[in-house]
N, C-alpha and C positions, 0 to 999 in steps of 0.2 A: 463238560463243555455245554451240554443242553441244558444243564441245571442253571448255570451261571447266565445263559442267554434268556432263560424265562424268568428269572427273578425280577428284573426291572419291569417287565410287562405284568407279572403277578401283582406287584404293589400298585402299579397304575390301575389295573382293573379293580382291586379292592378299594382304592381311593375312590374311583368313580361310582362304584356300587354304594359305598357308604355315604357320598354325597347325594346320590339320587335318592337313597331310602330316606334319609333324615329330612331332605328338602320336600319330598312328596308327602310325608306324615305331617310336617308343620303346615304345608300348604292344605292338606286335606282339613286339618283343624281350622283353619282360617275360613275356609269354605263352609264348613259345616256351622260355625259360629255365626257367620255373617248371613247365610242364606236359610239354613235349616232350622236354626234354634234362635230365631229372633225372639226378644221378650214377650212381644204380644201374641205370638203363636204357640210358645212352648207350654206344655202342661207339666204337672208334677211328675207323671209317669215317664214323660220324655226326658226330664232333668235327672231323675233317677238312672235311667238306662244310659243317658249320656255320661253320668257320673262314673258308672261302672266301665263304660268303654274307654273314657279318657284314663281311668286308672290303669287299665291294661296296657292301652297304647302308650301312655306316658311312661310307664316302666320299661317298655321295649324301647322307646326313644331314648331315655336316660342311660340304659345299658349300651345302645349303639354308639351314643356320644361318648360314653366312658371308654369303652374298647376302642373305638376309632381314635379317641385322643391319645390313648396309651400307645396304640400302634404308631401313630404319627411321632410322637415323642421318641419311640424306640428307633424307628427308621431314621429320624432327623439325626440323633446321636450316632448311629452307626454310619451315616453318611459323612457326617463331620469328623469322626475318627478317620474314616478311610480316606478323606481329603486331606487330613493333616499328614497321614503316612505317605500319601502321594506327593504332597509337597516337600517332605523331608527327603524321600528318595530322589526326587528330581533336583533338589538342591544340592545333595551329595554327589549325585551322578554328574551334574553339570560342573560342579567344582573339580572333580577327577578328570572330567573331559577337557576343562579349560586348562589344568595343569599339563596335561599330555600335548594339548596344542601348543601351549608355550614353549615347551621342550622342543617339538618338532620344528617350530619356527626358528629357534635358536639354532638347533643343528643346521637348518637350511642356510641360515645366514653365514654360520661358520664355514659351511662347505663352499658357499659362494666365494668367501674371502680367500680360503684356502687354494681354490681352483682358479682364482682370478678371473672369474666369469661374471663380472658385474652387469656386464650387457647381454649376457646370454638369455635368449627369450624363454628357454625352458625354466632356468632357474628363477628368472623373475616372475614368470607365471605361477610357478610353484609357491612362491613366498606370497604372491597377491591372493591366491588360492585359500593359502592357511589363514591370512589376514581376514578374508571375507567370511571364512568358516568361523572364526573367532568372534567376529562382529555378529554373525547370525545367532550364535549360541548366547552371546551376552544379551542381545535383544530379546530372545525367547526367555531367558532367566528374568530380565526386569519385567517383562511384560506379564509373566505368570504370578510375580510377587509385587505387581504395582498396587493392587488394591489393599492388600495386608501390610505392606512394608511402609516404613516411615522415613521421610526425607529429611535431612539435616538442614540447618540454615547456618551458613558460614560464609565469610568473606572470602571469595574465590578470585585470584588475578586471571584476567582474560589471557595475558600473555604467557602465563604458566600453563595454563591449559593447552594453548597452541603448541608451546614447546614440547609438550609431552606427546604430542599427536603428529609432529613434523616428521619423526622417524619412521611412522607408520605410511605416510603418504610423501615418499621422497620423490615420486614423480610429479607432485603438485607444488607449485609456488604459491604460498599463503602469505598475504600481505596484510598486516594490521594497521590501520590509520593512527589509533591512538590507544592507550591503556584505559582499562576500566575495571572496577571491582564489583563483581557479582555477588548478589546474596542468594545462595542456593546450596544444593547439594553437589559436591565435587563429582561423584561418580556419575550422577544423573546428567551434569552439565558436560562432562567428557562424552557421554553417550550421545547427547544432542549433537555436539559438534562432529563427533566420528560419523554419525550417520549423514550429516549433511555433506560432509567432505567425500564420503564414499558414494553418496548420490551424485555428486559432481563428476567424480573419476569414473564410476562404472557406467552410469546412463548418460552422462553429458559429454563424456570423453574431454573433460575440461583439463588445461594445463595450468591455469591461474585462478586463484580464488582471493578476492578483496573483501575485507571486512571493514566497514565503517561503523563508527559508534556516534550516537546522536542523543542528547538529552530529550527525554520524553515528558515526563512529568516530574512532580516533586518525589525523590526517591526512586525513580524509575529511569531506565534507559531504553534504547532501541538499538539492536544490532541489525545491520543490513549486510547480509552475505550474498556476494554475487559472484557468478564464474563466468568464463568465457566459453562455455561448452555448447552443445547442440539445442539446449532449451528442452522444453516438454511439450509433446503432442497429445493433447487430451484435455479433461474438464479439471481445471485446477481445484475447484471446490472438493472433488473427491480426494485430493492429496491430504494425508493426515486424518481423514474422517472416516476411512474404511479401508478393508483389505481389498486391493485391486484384483480382479479376476485377469490373469494374463497367462499365456502360455510359456512365458520366460519365468523361471523360477526365481530369477534375481530381482524381478521388478513387481513384487506383489505389494509394495508399500507398507510392509510392516514396520520398517525403520522410520518412515515419517509418521506413521501412526503413533509409535511409541514415542517419537520426539514430541509431538503435540500432547499427548497425555502427560508426559513428564513436566512439561512447561506449565500445563494447566494446574498440576500438583504443587508447583513453586509459584503459584499466582502469576503466571506468565501466559503468553500468547504467542502464536506464529501464524503467519499467512505468507502466500507465495505469489510471484508475478514471473511471467515467462511467455517469450514468443519463440517460435521455432527458428532456430539458427542464430538467436540473439542472447543466448545464455539463460541461466536460471538464477532468480533472485529470492531469498528468504528474508522475511522481515520477523525478528524476534523482539518482543517486548516482555521485560521482566525487571524485577528489583535490582537496582544497583546505583553506583555512583562513579562520577568522573573525577580524576585526580586534579 
């Protein structure tokens, strides 16, 4: 345990020492040439002495650069392999957990139907917690693989996306003004809509969400998603740009942060409007067409 704790500090200390040594030696050469070994003041004996000094110091500098460069290559390679192993473990672990969560949610829904307890608050809260846990895991998985992963570009129907989400948000009435075809990655678009609907239910206590579709520019559309919830109390500019510091673990803003990054990777954008007790409105601009 002590060995693994000291390793990062040892590598950092060695890197600082290597940088300080090479920088100081090069700086000393520069000062020596500029101030002490000017052409008008240098004698033949000084030049011979300087030649011997630079031969020894130059050899030491080349050796330091060689060993330091090799060490950096080795450390970088080892860190890259470690990062790949962690990503593989995280992806495999997340897949297994998502499978288990899906089974747990299915069993809870079957139990709810068998017991005819559709309105029972305990069963309802259990299914909602499972749904929220699944969303948090999906957000973490997407956020971890966002930089390295590639998003597809395909024509996706907006009404089909909402149809696949309505069963997850049975307590929410989702009204779509008109159909639209969106050019983007289906999984990423589902994550964007799921996070926005979850935000309306969990934080806004909304019961209705209305989605309007407008033409924005050539080959682009704007989605205006507005709920009838409590709105947002805070600085709107922080939403989607950083993880919020909050005592409530449900409201750290990671869902909106992931939403913004996914849309940016699909050549889109999102911004928000809200007033307290007047609902929450999201504007999404991205590539798409109207029928």
